[in-house]
N, C-alpha and C positions, 0 to 999 in steps of 0.2 A: 295434849297440847305440846311442841315439841318445847326441847332445854334451852332457858334462856328467853322463851316469849311471855309478851304480858298477857293480862286479862284482856288486852283487846283486842288478841289473836282470834279472828273467823275461825268456825269452825266449821267442819265439813270438807270434803274431798271433792270439790267442784273442779274441771277438768281445767288447763289453758289449751286453748283452742293456736295452734297457728298453720296458717293457710300457706302453700308453697306454691311457687308457678317455675319455677327452673330458674329464677332470677340471681342474682347474686348476693341481694339483700335477704331475698324469702330465702336461701344458706343461712345466711349467717343470723336470720329469723328464730330459726330452725333452733339454731345451736344456742341462743338466749334464751327462747322459750326453754328449752331443758335444763338448762341451769337453772334457772328461775321454778322449775316444775321442781326440781330434787330439792331445791331451797323451802319451798312449799307443804315439800310430800306431796303433792297432788300429781293426778296423773297429766300425763298429754296426749294429745290428740294433733294427729295432722291428717291435714285436707286439703283437696286436691279439686277441682271441680272442671270437669270438660267441658261445660255450657259456660263462657264465660262473654264479657262486652262484646266478642267480634258477630257473634249470632246465636240462636238455640240451635242446642243440639239435636232437639229433635227434628231438625230440617236438614239433615245430615243425613246421609245415606248409611244402613245398617253395616257397611264398611267402615265407612269413615268412624262411627260415633266409635267401631270398636278398638281402629286404632289411636283415636283420641283415649278411649280407656284404657289400653295399654302404656299408650307414653302416660296418664297420669298414676299407672301403678308404680313406675319406673321412677318418677319423680318422687311419689311420698314414701317410694322405698330408700331411695337417697338419702333425703331429708331426715327420715327416720334412724341410719347409720350415723346422719353428724350428729343427730341428739345423742345417742350413747356414744357416740366420744366423744362429746362434751362434758359429760359429768363419771365421776366415779362411781357412785351409788349406781343400786339398780333401780331401774326408773318403769312405769308402766306407761306403755308408749303403745297407741292403736294407731292406725292410720285407715283413710277412707278415701276415694273416688266419687263422686258425686256426679248424677248429670245435671241436678238444679242450680239453675243460676247461682253465682256466687255470692252476690248483694245480698240478696233476699234470706240466703244461707245463712250466712255469717250471719246478721240481724237478728235472723228469728232464734240462731244458738246464744248469743251473745247473751241471752237473758236466763240461761243456768251458765254458763261460763264465769271459771274465776278473774279468765284476763284471755284477749285475742292478743295474739304476735301477731305482725303482718311487716314486709320489708319494705320498707321506704317506695322503693323503685318496683314497678312491675316488668314483665319483659318488652313491655312494648313501649317505656320508658327511658329514651335516650338523651337526652339533655341533662345537664348536675342541674341539681336541686329540682326536678322536677316530681313530681307525688303523684304516685301510681293512682288511678281512677278508683278503684275498687279500696285501696287505703282510704283515700279522700273521703271517700260514699261512709265508708266503718266508723273511721273517728267521729266524723257528724254523725250519725245515729245511734251508733251501738249502748246497749244499757251496760255492759260492763268496760271497767280497762281498757282501754286499748295500748300495745306500744307499739311504737313504730323502730325500726330498727334499722339503721344507714349499711350503706356494702363493706363500712370499716371492718378488720377483723374483733370481734369481742370476744376472742380467746387471748388475751393480755392480759400476763400476772401483773402489769403496773396500773392497769385499768380496775383490775378487780380490788387492787385498794384503794382508787379513789372514792371521793363521796357520794350520796345524792342528793341532789339538787334539784329541792322547791318551790315554789314560785308560791306568796303567803300577800296574800291582799286583801282578806278579814270577808268575802263573798264564803255563800254555803259551799259554791266549787270547790274552794281554795282551803276550807277547812276537812272536806272530803279528801282533795291534794294530800295535804300534812297526813294525816291517819293514814293514807295509804305509804306515804314516802318513807314516814319513820319506821315504820313496819319493815321494809323493802332494807331500810338500814341497819334496824337490829337484825335481820336474817342475815344480809351479808358483812355484817361487823362491820362499817365502816360511818364517818361521820356522818352526820345530815349539816345540810348548808340549806338555811332560811334564809330568799329572798326578799326583803320587802322594797321595792321602787311607789314611792310619794310622789315622783312628777311625772305627770304624762304627758308632758311636752317638754322637750326643751329649750334652755333657755342660756343668752349669750351673758347676760347679769345676774349674780345671786339676789335674792330680796335680801336685806339688812340683818334682817333675824332669822336667818340661814340657819344660825346655829340651836335658836330656841325650837324651832320645827324640826329639824333634825331628833332633837330631846326629845321631842313631841311623840315622832314618828318610830323611837328606836322602843320609847313605854307601848306604843300603840301593837309592837310586833313582839316585845315581850310579854304583852298580853298575852295575846294572839297561840304563843307559844307557853303558854303556864300550863302545868298539869304533865306539860308530856317528857318533862324529866324526871317527876316520880314514876310513868307509868316505864319508862324506857329509861331505867340508869345506865344500861350497861351502853347508851348511844349517848355520844358528844356531840350537842346541837352548838354548830355556829350558826352566831346572827348578822345577817348583812342588812342595813338599810345605805341606800344611796338615791339620791337626786338624780333620776335618771330614766329616759324611757324606758317600759317593764321590758318590749324585748328583746334591747341591747343590755340593758343589765342580766337579763336569764342567758342571753348568748353567751356574755361573758362569764361568770360566772360556770356555764355550764364547760365552757373548755377543759378545764380537769375534772371532769366528772364522769363517773361511769352509767347515772342515768340523772336522766331530768325529768319531774313530776310536776305538771301542772293541773287546774284544773280547766273544763272544760269549758265552763265564762266567768270573767273575770268579774270585777264590783259595777263595771257597767254595762253588763251583759242585761236584754231582756228575752220575757219568756219566751219568745216563740224563736228566739236563735237556739242553733246548734251548735255553736262553734266562736269563742270570742274572737278578738282580731289579735290579741296576743300569742294565743293559741296555733292560731290557722297560720300565723307568721312563723313561728318557731318551727313548725314542723316542717318549714323547707329549708331552713337554713344550719339548724344543728347537726353539730358531728355526731353526736353521743348518742344513745338510745334514749327513748323520749315515751312516756306514758301520757296517756290524758286520762283521766277521773273525772267521769260522772259523780 
């Protein structure tokens, strides 16, 4: 158990997996994944697939497959260099270029990975805010937490001092998100900001008993965060209760955050849904790294 970690720390050395395709956001994902792997004392696996959504590699000629393999080796080597430059400590980094379909490969490996890190947009995404197809599929179906990293640089000293923000609504997915977020805050030695939005629709006029409702919702959030202070005494926990739509409240809180953590589904989710509307919307608009936790 690492110094300063609580009894909630998950044992084992499951790897952090980062998939790279040469896009700016995937390069940032490699750097972010390296920093996170170092914080968790976890190995980092850098993956590229020559078989993407453009078509099966098996239909290409041997010469074309070899060209793609060579290109892929260059991509993972460059990402590994970025990863090593992002951390001061020694890091267990390995690279792989596979010829399997990238989405099924990542989903299969999510069963044994600590986390998967992906760029927010792949090489085929040209419009601002457009989430890459691989990232979208993996976030929806992966078995482990998935980190989505934007184009913006993660190597910023001010960003490293910024808090971790987590959305709290009391659902089982929200509980898992809080567990994940407070451990990240402890490892990064920063404040945790827990945001609870109690109004799912915007209203022009506040109800007459707004103060009573706010007091009740503050009590709900305090109850849901109970125990974390004892388990993580080194983490300052700031609770925010707002009467606003969850997407808007979390987006605002994330403006000054180094990481936003949300559950894959909220309290309104159904069993057959892979991703809640709040999580899905935030993926397209949040400027900081974001982790979706199952």
